[in-house]
N, CA, C and O atoms as CSV, one atom per row, in Angstrom:
chain,resi,resn,atom,element,x,y,z
A,1,MET,N,N,140.774,121.383,110.589
A,1,MET,CA,C,140.327,120.642,111.571
A,1,MET,C,C,141.133,119.658,112.297
A,1,MET,O,O,141.319,119.719,113.513
A,2,PHE,N,N,141.692,118.586,111.390
A,2,PHE,CA,C,142.654,117.573,111.793
A,2,PHE,C,C,144.031,118.123,111.445
A,2,PHE,O,O,144.256,119.073,110.695
A,3,GLN,N,N,144.921,117.379,112.108
A,3,GLN,CA,C,146.520,117.737,111.969
A,3,GLN,C,C,146.859,116.670,110.903
A,3,GLN,O,O,146.061,115.760,110.678
A,4,ARG,N,N,147.911,116.759,110.315
A,4,ARG,CA,C,148.413,115.633,109.245
A,4,ARG,C,C,148.968,114.501,110.057
A,4,ARG,O,O,149.524,114.642,111.146
A,5,CYS,N,N,148.768,113.351,109.424
A,5,CYS,CA,C,149.389,112.070,110.154
A,5,CYS,C,C,150.844,112.390,110.290
A,5,CYS,O,O,151.401,113.117,109.467
A,6,GLN,N,N,151.468,111.869,111.299
A,6,GLN,CA,C,152.936,111.669,111.566
A,6,GLN,C,C,153.157,110.680,112.622
A,6,GLN,O,O,152.492,110.519,113.645
A,7,GLU,N,N,154.220,110.025,112.212
A,7,GLU,CA,C,154.786,109.030,113.374
A,7,GLU,C,C,155.273,109.744,114.573
A,7,GLU,O,O,156.035,110.711,114.577
A,8,ALA,N,N,154.642,109.042,115.777
A,8,ALA,CA,C,155.339,109.642,117.215
A,8,ALA,C,C,156.833,109.160,117.356
A,8,ALA,O,O,157.194,107.995,117.184
A,9,HIS,N,N,157.590,110.141,117.668
A,9,HIS,CA,C,158.996,110.134,117.897
A,9,HIS,C,C,159.505,110.763,119.200
A,9,HIS,O,O,159.170,111.940,119.339
A,10,ILE,N,N,160.172,110.280,120.089
A,10,ILE,CA,C,160.919,110.972,121.233
A,10,ILE,C,C,162.302,110.775,121.010
A,10,ILE,O,O,162.759,109.633,120.963
A,11,SER,N,N,163.074,111.866,120.857
A,11,SER,CA,C,164.370,111.802,120.806
A,11,SER,C,C,165.144,111.307,122.032
A,11,SER,O,O,164.563,111.290,123.117
A,12,PRO,N,N,166.308,110.938,121.940
A,12,PRO,CA,C,167.191,110.559,123.139
A,12,PRO,C,C,167.340,111.878,124.128
A,12,PRO,O,O,167.303,111.840,125.358
A,13,ARG,N,N,167.487,112.859,123.438
A,13,ARG,CA,C,167.632,114.049,124.424
A,13,ARG,C,C,166.215,114.395,125.050
A,13,ARG,O,O,166.188,114.737,126.233
A,14,VAL,N,N,165.358,114.345,124.522
A,14,VAL,CA,C,163.908,114.546,125.244
A,14,VAL,C,C,163.624,113.574,126.074
A,14,VAL,O,O,163.043,113.920,127.102
A,15,LYS,N,N,163.884,112.343,125.925
A,15,LYS,CA,C,163.952,111.358,126.765
A,15,LYS,C,C,164.551,111.381,127.967
A,15,LYS,O,O,164.024,111.002,129.013
A,16,GLU,N,N,165.755,111.860,127.837
A,16,GLU,CA,C,166.802,112.173,128.936
A,16,GLU,C,C,166.226,113.260,129.810
A,16,GLU,O,O,166.142,113.202,131.037
A,17,HIS,N,N,165.812,114.328,128.986
A,17,HIS,CA,C,164.993,115.532,129.803
A,17,HIS,C,C,163.868,115.221,130.762
A,17,HIS,O,O,163.721,115.743,131.867
A,18,LEU,N,N,162.984,114.182,130.130
A,18,LEU,CA,C,161.867,113.684,130.874
A,18,LEU,C,C,162.192,113.016,132.101
A,18,LEU,O,O,161.368,112.942,133.013
A,19,SER,N,N,163.548,112.439,132.191
A,19,SER,CA,C,163.763,111.680,133.449
A,19,SER,C,C,164.654,112.475,134.105
A,19,SER,O,O,165.298,111.858,134.953
A,20,SER,N,N,164.906,113.607,134.005
A,20,SER,CA,C,165.902,114.484,134.844
A,20,SER,C,C,165.350,115.110,136.078
A,20,SER,O,O,164.125,115.160,136.195
A,21,ASN,N,N,166.071,115.562,136.953
A,21,ASN,CA,C,165.642,116.357,138.281
A,21,ASN,C,C,164.988,117.549,137.809
A,21,ASN,O,O,164.005,117.937,138.439
A,22,THR,N,N,165.424,118.268,136.681
A,22,THR,CA,C,164.989,119.586,136.500
A,22,THR,C,C,163.530,119.396,136.041
A,22,THR,O,O,162.652,120.154,136.453
A,23,TRP,N,N,163.271,118.393,135.194
A,23,TRP,CA,C,161.767,117.867,134.794
A,23,TRP,C,C,160.963,117.676,136.065
A,23,TRP,O,O,159.885,118.265,136.153
A,24,TYR,N,N,161.318,117.033,136.895
A,24,TYR,CA,C,160.684,116.740,138.307
A,24,TYR,C,C,160.370,118.024,138.913
A,24,TYR,O,O,159.213,118.381,139.135
A,25,ALA,N,N,161.439,118.744,139.190
A,25,ALA,CA,C,161.181,119.983,139.759
A,25,ALA,C,C,160.348,120.947,139.275
A,25,ALA,O,O,159.725,121.720,140.003
A,26,GLN,N,N,160.295,120.942,137.784
A,26,GLN,CA,C,159.483,121.977,137.064
A,26,GLN,C,C,158.051,121.239,137.249
A,26,GLN,O,O,157.113,122.032,137.166
A,27,ASN,N,N,157.733,120.075,137.449
A,27,ASN,CA,C,156.460,119.588,137.414
A,27,ASN,C,C,156.166,118.914,138.781
A,27,ASN,O,O,155.380,117.971,138.876
A,28,TYR,N,N,156.792,119.407,139.765
A,28,TYR,CA,C,156.560,118.924,141.094
A,28,TYR,C,C,155.123,119.147,141.457
A,28,TYR,O,O,154.544,118.145,141.878
A,29,GLY,N,N,154.392,120.315,141.378
A,29,GLY,CA,C,153.309,120.520,141.606
A,29,GLY,C,C,152.183,119.414,140.774
A,29,GLY,O,O,151.119,119.107,141.311
A,30,ASP,N,N,152.504,118.986,139.677
A,30,ASP,CA,C,151.641,117.924,139.172
A,30,ASP,C,C,151.767,116.750,139.744
A,30,ASP,O,O,150.829,115.957,139.665
A,31,TYR,N,N,152.958,116.404,140.438
A,31,TYR,CA,C,153.152,115.183,141.083
A,31,TYR,C,C,152.404,115.126,142.409
A,31,TYR,O,O,151.852,114.108,142.825
A,32,ILE,N,N,152.425,116.189,142.980
A,32,ILE,CA,C,151.594,116.473,144.311
A,32,ILE,C,C,150.106,116.273,143.995
A,32,ILE,O,O,149.423,115.531,144.701
A,33,LEU,N,N,149.583,116.947,142.912
A,33,LEU,CA,C,148.113,116.909,142.662
A,33,LEU,C,C,147.856,115.287,142.244
A,33,LEU,O,O,146.779,114.740,142.479
A,34,HIS,N,N,148.765,114.731,141.722
A,34,HIS,CA,C,148.569,113.307,141.243
A,34,HIS,C,C,148.423,112.427,142.629
A,34,HIS,O,O,147.492,111.632,142.758
A,35,ALA,N,N,149.328,112.613,143.566
A,35,ALA,CA,C,149.289,111.963,144.781
A,35,ALA,C,C,147.969,112.299,145.529
A,35,ALA,O,O,147.306,111.364,145.977
A,36,ALA,N,N,147.615,113.380,145.664
A,36,ALA,CA,C,146.317,113.762,146.255
A,36,ALA,C,C,145.005,113.253,145.582
A,36,ALA,O,O,144.029,112.924,146.255
A,37,ALA,N,N,145.030,113.206,144.233
A,37,ALA,CA,C,143.858,112.705,143.652
A,37,ALA,C,C,144.031,111.056,143.864
A,37,ALA,O,O,142.999,110.407,143.692
A,38,ASN,N,N,144.958,110.490,144.139
A,38,ASN,CA,C,145.064,108.938,144.256
A,38,ASN,C,C,144.722,108.854,145.686
A,38,ASN,O,O,144.033,107.878,145.981
A,39,ALA,N,N,145.036,109.634,146.618
A,39,ALA,CA,C,144.550,109.431,148.015
A,39,ALA,C,C,143.050,109.791,148.249
A,39,ALA,O,O,142.370,109.268,149.132
A,40,SER,N,N,142.622,110.690,147.413
A,40,SER,CA,C,141.013,111.048,147.544
A,40,SER,C,C,140.452,109.798,146.727
A,40,SER,O,O,139.518,109.283,147.343
A,41,LEU,N,N,140.719,109.210,145.622
A,41,LEU,CA,C,139.943,108.206,145.023
A,41,LEU,C,C,140.136,106.818,146.111
A,41,LEU,O,O,139.275,105.938,146.115
A,42,ASP,N,N,141.257,106.747,146.941
A,42,ASP,CA,C,141.327,105.602,147.726
A,42,ASP,C,C,140.197,105.801,148.939
A,42,ASP,O,O,139.585,104.875,149.472
A,43,LYS,N,N,140.072,107.092,149.224
A,43,LYS,CA,C,139.077,107.182,150.507
A,43,LYS,C,C,137.524,107.308,149.694
A,43,LYS,O,O,136.538,107.049,150.384
A,44,THR,N,N,137.355,107.619,148.551
A,44,THR,CA,C,136.073,107.353,148.069
A,44,THR,C,C,135.755,105.890,147.853
A,44,THR,O,O,134.615,105.465,148.045
A,45,ILE,N,N,136.786,105.088,147.440
A,45,ILE,CA,C,136.582,103.542,147.393
A,45,ILE,C,C,136.298,102.971,148.560
A,45,ILE,O,O,135.549,101.995,148.585
A,46,ASP,N,N,136.884,103.519,149.780
A,46,ASP,CA,C,136.659,102.976,151.143
A,46,ASP,C,C,135.261,103.307,151.477
A,46,ASP,O,O,134.549,102.518,152.100
A,47,ALA,N,N,134.868,104.435,151.083
A,47,ALA,CA,C,133.392,105.075,151.516
A,47,ALA,C,C,132.382,104.219,150.774
A,47,ALA,O,O,131.403,103.802,151.393
A,48,LEU,N,N,132.551,103.926,149.484
A,48,LEU,CA,C,131.472,103.213,148.517
A,48,LEU,C,C,131.654,101.645,148.706
A,48,LEU,O,O,130.758,100.909,148.296
A,49,GLY,N,N,132.713,101.143,149.274
A,49,GLY,CA,C,133.075,99.746,149.530
A,49,GLY,C,C,133.698,99.100,148.356
A,49,GLY,O,O,133.306,99.361,147.219
A,50,GLN,N,N,134.666,98.256,148.596
A,50,GLN,CA,C,135.531,97.886,147.617
A,50,GLN,C,C,134.685,96.874,146.691
A,50,GLN,O,O,134.928,96.928,145.485
A,51,THR,N,N,133.748,95.987,147.125
A,51,THR,CA,C,132.860,95.461,146.418
A,51,THR,C,C,132.036,96.109,145.367
A,51,THR,O,O,132.031,95.729,144.196
A,52,ARG,N,N,131.408,97.006,145.782
A,52,ARG,CA,C,130.591,97.841,144.947
A,52,ARG,C,C,131.482,98.520,143.857
A,52,ARG,O,O,131.096,98.581,142.690
A,53,VAL,N,N,132.654,99.016,144.254
A,53,VAL,CA,C,133.567,99.562,143.117
A,53,VAL,C,C,133.848,98.385,142.168
A,53,VAL,O,O,133.496,98.551,141.000
A,54,GLU,N,N,134.384,97.314,142.472
A,54,GLU,CA,C,134.775,96.291,141.674
A,54,GLU,C,C,133.584,95.819,140.817
A,54,GLU,O,O,133.801,95.333,139.708
A,55,GLU,N,N,132.489,95.932,141.238
A,55,GLU,CA,C,131.339,95.460,140.543
A,55,GLU,C,C,131.102,96.638,139.474
A,55,GLU,O,O,130.800,96.306,138.328
A,56,ASN,N,N,131.196,97.669,139.720
A,56,ASN,CA,C,130.957,98.696,138.699
A,56,ASN,C,C,132.115,98.903,137.689
A,56,ASN,O,O,131.866,99.342,136.567
A,57,VAL,N,N,133.421,98.582,138.084
A,57,VAL,CA,C,134.671,98.462,137.225
A,57,VAL,C,C,134.287,97.280,136.343
A,57,VAL,O,O,134.469,97.436,135.136
A,58,GLU,N,N,133.821,96.209,136.732
A,58,GLU,CA,C,133.676,94.990,135.677
A,58,GLU,C,C,132.542,95.162,134.862
A,58,GLU,O,O,132.501,94.661,133.739
A,59,LYS,N,N,131.450,95.946,135.411
A,59,LYS,CA,C,130.448,96.615,134.424
A,59,LYS,C,C,131.134,97.532,133.263
A,59,LYS,O,O,130.893,97.308,132.077
A,60,PHE,N,N,131.768,98.294,133.568
A,60,PHE,CA,C,132.363,99.261,132.738
A,60,PHE,C,C,133.394,98.353,131.744
A,60,PHE,O,O,133.534,98.609,130.548
A,61,LYS,N,N,133.927,97.511,132.278
A,61,LYS,CA,C,135.053,96.788,131.354
A,61,LYS,C,C,133.990,95.779,130.445
A,61,LYS,O,O,134.341,95.399,129.328
A,62,ARG,N,N,132.933,95.464,130.908
A,62,ARG,CA,C,132.041,94.705,129.937
A,62,ARG,C,C,131.592,95.598,128.833
A,62,ARG,O,O,131.754,95.306,127.648
A,63,LEU,N,N,131.018,96.704,129.252
A,63,LEU,CA,C,130.569,97.744,128.154
A,63,LEU,C,C,131.728,98.059,127.429
A,63,LEU,O,O,131.572,97.970,126.211
A,64,LYS,N,N,132.895,98.415,127.825
A,64,LYS,CA,C,133.985,98.750,127.113
A,64,LYS,C,C,134.254,97.602,125.902
A,64,LYS,O,O,134.461,97.886,124.722
A,65,SER,N,N,134.208,96.366,126.417
A,65,SER,CA,C,134.701,95.315,125.401
A,65,SER,C,C,133.351,95.116,124.390
A,65,SER,O,O,133.455,94.588,123.283
A,66,LEU,N,N,132.179,95.578,124.894
A,66,LEU,CA,C,131.113,95.320,123.872
A,66,LEU,C,C,131.150,96.547,122.950
A,66,LEU,O,O,130.673,96.330,121.836
A,67,ALA,N,N,131.631,97.847,123.178
A,67,ALA,CA,C,131.753,98.982,122.361
A,67,ALA,C,C,132.865,98.701,121.563
A,67,ALA,O,O,132.746,99.045,120.387
A,68,ASN,N,N,133.966,98.141,121.905
A,68,ASN,CA,C,134.951,97.612,120.933
A,68,ASN,C,C,134.623,96.833,119.998
A,68,ASN,O,O,134.899,97.042,118.816
A,69,GLU,N,N,133.929,95.741,120.475
A,69,GLU,CA,C,133.402,94.759,119.376
A,69,GLU,C,C,132.446,95.132,118.318
A,69,GLU,O,O,132.503,94.739,117.153
A,70,LYS,N,N,131.469,96.006,118.871
A,70,LYS,CA,C,130.564,96.615,117.963
A,70,LYS,C,C,130.905,97.816,117.083
A,70,LYS,O,O,130.357,97.980,115.993
A,71,CYS,N,N,131.821,98.651,117.577
A,71,CYS,CA,C,131.909,99.938,117.089
A,71,CYS,C,C,133.448,100.015,116.571
A,71,CYS,O,O,133.750,100.991,115.884
A,72,ALA,N,N,134.199,99.271,116.794
A,72,ALA,CA,C,135.665,99.594,116.332
A,72,ALA,C,C,135.750,99.756,114.849
A,72,ALA,O,O,136.429,100.616,114.287
A,73,SER,N,N,134.910,98.745,114.186
A,73,SER,CA,C,135.151,98.970,112.679
A,73,SER,C,C,134.206,100.303,111.976
A,73,SER,O,O,134.208,100.669,110.801
A,74,ARG,N,N,133.530,100.786,112.977
A,74,ARG,CA,C,132.701,101.990,112.492
A,74,ARG,C,C,133.318,103.276,112.902
A,74,ARG,O,O,132.715,104.320,112.658
A,75,ALA,N,N,134.570,103.294,113.556
A,75,ALA,CA,C,135.157,104.571,114.086
A,75,ALA,C,C,136.374,104.700,113.113
A,75,ALA,O,O,137.139,103.761,112.894
A,76,PHE,N,N,136.505,106.072,112.485
A,76,PHE,CA,C,137.637,106.346,111.589
A,76,PHE,C,C,138.258,107.514,112.100
A,76,PHE,O,O,137.670,108.542,112.436
A,77,TYR,N,N,139.518,107.294,112.142
A,77,TYR,CA,C,140.312,108.434,112.809
A,77,TYR,C,C,141.019,109.072,111.649
A,77,TYR,O,O,141.129,108.588,110.523
A,78,PRO,N,N,141.519,110.311,112.105
A,78,PRO,CA,C,142.355,111.257,110.853
A,78,PRO,C,C,143.373,110.373,110.336
A,78,PRO,O,O,143.695,110.578,109.166
A,79,CYS,N,N,143.960,109.419,110.960
A,79,CYS,CA,C,145.168,108.528,110.312
A,79,CYS,C,C,144.643,107.082,110.684
A,79,CYS,O,O,144.206,106.653,111.752
A,80,SER,N,N,144.815,106.511,109.539
A,80,SER,CA,C,144.682,105.061,109.835
A,80,SER,C,C,145.816,104.349,110.400
A,80,SER,O,O,146.786,105.061,110.657
A,81,LYS,N,N,145.927,103.005,110.674
A,81,LYS,CA,C,146.717,102.235,111.637
A,81,LYS,C,C,148.233,102.524,110.511
A,81,LYS,O,O,149.355,102.652,111.002
A,82,GLU,N,N,148.035,102.573,109.335
A,82,GLU,CA,C,149.183,102.491,108.464
A,82,GLU,C,C,149.777,103.866,108.421
A,82,GLU,O,O,150.844,104.028,107.829
A,83,GLY,N,N,149.135,104.921,109.032
A,83,GLY,CA,C,149.499,106.199,108.688
A,83,GLY,C,C,149.018,107.066,107.531
A,83,GLY,O,O,149.463,108.146,107.141
A,84,GLU,N,N,148.020,106.348,107.087
A,84,GLU,CA,C,147.438,107.023,105.855
A,84,GLU,C,C,146.455,107.874,106.270
A,84,GLU,O,O,145.703,107.460,107.152
A,85,GLU,N,N,146.257,109.214,105.736
A,85,GLU,CA,C,145.243,110.103,105.944
A,85,GLU,C,C,144.047,109.426,105.621
A,85,GLU,O,O,144.024,108.576,104.731
A,86,GLN,N,N,142.995,109.758,106.317
A,86,GLN,CA,C,141.504,109.300,105.952
A,86,GLN,C,C,140.470,110.405,106.592
A,86,GLN,O,O,139.515,110.144,107.325
A,87,LEU,N,N,140.865,111.628,106.165
A,87,LEU,CA,C,140.071,112.807,106.656
A,87,LEU,C,C,138.587,112.913,106.409
A,87,LEU,O,O,137.725,113.255,107.217
A,88,GLU,N,N,138.459,112.596,105.280
A,88,GLU,CA,C,136.846,112.454,104.983
A,88,GLU,C,C,136.013,111.516,105.892
A,88,GLU,O,O,134.958,111.873,106.416
A,89,LYS,N,N,136.518,110.397,106.026
A,89,LYS,CA,C,135.842,109.459,107.018
A,89,LYS,C,C,136.015,109.789,108.481
A,89,LYS,O,O,135.311,109.292,109.360
A,90,ALA,N,N,137.033,110.694,108.707
A,90,ALA,CA,C,137.102,111.066,110.127
A,90,ALA,C,C,136.255,112.103,110.439
A,90,ALA,O,O,135.871,112.245,111.600
A,91,LYS,N,N,135.841,112.999,109.378
A,91,LYS,CA,C,134.901,113.920,109.624
A,91,LYS,C,C,133.596,113.547,109.771
A,91,LYS,O,O,132.780,114.282,110.327
A,92,GLU,N,N,133.277,112.302,109.255
A,92,GLU,CA,C,131.856,111.866,109.515
A,92,GLU,C,C,131.691,111.012,111.007
A,92,GLU,O,O,130.612,110.774,111.549
A,93,SER,N,N,133.177,110.580,111.570
A,93,SER,CA,C,133.114,109.848,112.518
A,93,SER,C,C,133.457,110.543,113.658
A,93,SER,O,O,133.229,109.914,114.691
A,94,CYS,N,N,133.979,111.750,113.814
A,94,CYS,CA,C,134.741,112.333,114.695
A,94,CYS,C,C,134.087,113.618,115.130
A,94,CYS,O,O,133.407,114.256,114.326
A,95,TYR,N,N,134.288,114.076,116.531
A,95,TYR,CA,C,133.921,115.569,116.632
A,95,TYR,C,C,135.236,116.186,117.365
A,95,TYR,O,O,136.094,115.534,117.960
A,96,VAL,N,N,135.196,117.508,117.193
A,96,VAL,CA,C,136.134,118.312,117.698
A,96,VAL,C,C,135.568,119.365,118.400
A,96,VAL,O,O,134.965,120.176,117.697
A,97,TYR,N,N,135.598,119.587,119.662
A,97,TYR,CA,C,135.024,120.678,120.513
A,97,TYR,C,C,136.215,121.402,121.402
A,97,TYR,O,O,136.741,120.836,122.360
A,98,GLY,N,N,136.521,122.551,121.017
A,98,GLY,CA,C,137.701,123.033,121.531
A,98,GLY,C,C,138.864,122.062,121.639
A,98,GLY,O,O,139.295,121.552,120.606
A,99,LYS,N,N,139.411,121.767,122.836
A,99,LYS,CA,C,140.547,120.712,122.834
A,99,LYS,C,C,140.080,119.191,122.968
A,99,LYS,O,O,140.858,118.240,123.034
A,100,ASP,N,N,138.706,119.112,122.997
A,100,ASP,CA,C,138.282,117.747,123.016
A,100,ASP,C,C,138.142,117.254,121.772
A,100,ASP,O,O,137.896,117.992,120.818
A,101,PHE,N,N,138.293,115.884,121.658
A,101,PHE,CA,C,138.290,115.035,120.372
A,101,PHE,C,C,137.934,113.713,120.544
A,101,PHE,O,O,138.498,113.009,121.382
A,102,GLY,N,N,136.983,113.282,119.775
A,102,GLY,CA,C,136.789,111.712,119.889
A,102,GLY,C,C,136.227,111.313,118.577
A,102,GLY,O,O,135.757,112.136,117.792
A,103,CYS,N,N,136.284,109.995,118.343
A,103,CYS,CA,C,135.895,109.417,117.263
A,103,CYS,C,C,135.104,108.126,117.576
A,103,CYS,O,O,135.379,107.668,118.685
A,104,GLY,N,N,134.198,107.437,116.877
A,104,GLY,CA,C,133.164,106.486,116.884
A,104,GLY,C,C,132.065,106.799,117.890
A,104,GLY,O,O,131.246,105.909,118.117
A,105,TYR,N,N,131.958,107.992,118.530
A,105,TYR,CA,C,130.769,108.155,119.537
A,105,TYR,C,C,129.380,107.767,119.032
A,105,TYR,O,O,128.570,107.184,119.753
A,106,GLN,N,N,129.148,108.093,117.833
A,106,GLN,CA,C,127.828,107.926,117.479
A,106,GLN,C,C,127.397,106.306,117.769
A,106,GLN,O,O,126.315,105.997,118.269
A,107,CYS,N,N,128.339,105.428,117.403
A,107,CYS,CA,C,127.963,103.868,117.505
A,107,CYS,C,C,128.026,103.650,119.020
A,107,CYS,O,O,127.181,102.852,119.425
A,108,ILE,N,N,128.782,104.143,119.889
A,108,ILE,CA,C,128.801,103.943,121.245
A,108,ILE,C,C,127.338,104.530,121.740
A,108,ILE,O,O,126.571,103.904,122.472
A,109,ASP,N,N,127.109,105.775,121.234
A,109,ASP,CA,C,125.812,106.274,121.746
A,109,ASP,C,C,124.511,105.304,121.634
A,109,ASP,O,O,123.669,105.068,122.500
A,110,GLU,N,N,124.598,104.844,120.382
A,110,GLU,CA,C,123.574,103.914,119.873
A,110,GLU,C,C,123.475,102.568,120.788
A,110,GLU,O,O,122.415,102.014,121.080
A,111,MET,N,N,124.536,102.222,121.111
A,111,MET,CA,C,124.649,100.886,121.812
A,111,MET,C,C,124.063,101.177,123.301
A,111,MET,O,O,123.228,100.475,123.871
A,112,LEU,N,N,124.660,102.336,123.806
A,112,LEU,CA,C,124.144,102.702,125.328
A,112,LEU,C,C,122.690,102.837,125.389
A,112,LEU,O,O,121.933,102.344,126.225
A,113,ASN,N,N,122.336,103.757,124.137
A,113,ASN,CA,C,120.754,103.862,124.246
A,113,ASN,C,C,119.959,102.731,124.151
A,113,ASN,O,O,118.901,102.750,124.780
A,114,SER,N,N,120.248,101.730,123.484
A,114,SER,CA,C,119.812,100.417,123.268
A,114,SER,C,C,119.676,99.517,124.649
A,114,SER,O,O,118.782,98.703,124.882
A,115,LYS,N,N,120.511,99.780,125.294
A,115,LYS,CA,C,120.923,98.931,126.640
A,115,LYS,C,C,120.500,99.804,127.858
A,115,LYS,O,O,120.677,99.390,129.004
A,116,ALA,N,N,119.911,101.082,127.584
A,116,ALA,CA,C,119.465,101.893,128.822
A,116,ALA,C,C,118.635,101.249,129.967
A,116,ALA,O,O,118.908,101.517,131.138
A,117,GLU,N,N,117.901,100.635,129.730
A,117,GLU,CA,C,117.051,99.917,130.808
A,117,GLU,C,C,118.019,99.095,131.591
A,117,GLU,O,O,118.278,99.261,132.784
A,118,SER,N,N,118.651,97.975,130.608
A,118,SER,CA,C,119.570,97.067,131.359
A,118,SER,C,C,120.670,97.599,132.221
A,118,SER,O,O,121.178,96.935,133.125
A,119,LEU,N,N,121.034,98.871,131.899
A,119,LEU,CA,C,122.234,99.629,132.388
A,119,LEU,C,C,121.793,100.317,133.760
A,119,LEU,O,O,122.645,100.734,134.545
A,120,ALA,N,N,120.461,100.415,134.007
A,120,ALA,CA,C,120.277,101.220,135.220
A,120,ALA,C,C,120.311,100.348,136.455
A,120,ALA,O,O,120.173,100.851,137.570
């Protein structure tokens, strides 16, 4: 279900490749897509109004902060911060659905359900 814990590492050769013209050319379509998505987002913000969007972003940030405060201690990932496996705890705290993966969702669901009326 989960992969073994390992430290992230990018070799100098890979780092060089990721900043090369070859990489840019091979991924040019992704860069165009990213630019188009940003332009579309800007138009959506203009249509909704900057104030409305900023208010909702602030609401999201407050909820995210509350979720971190209430739920961080209840979310167990396959690897601890120290790089130690904690697979049994993770099986209780996480879901894997295809390529989707998340941990700590039960606590966030409970928090949002208890605040459902005030969130509307």
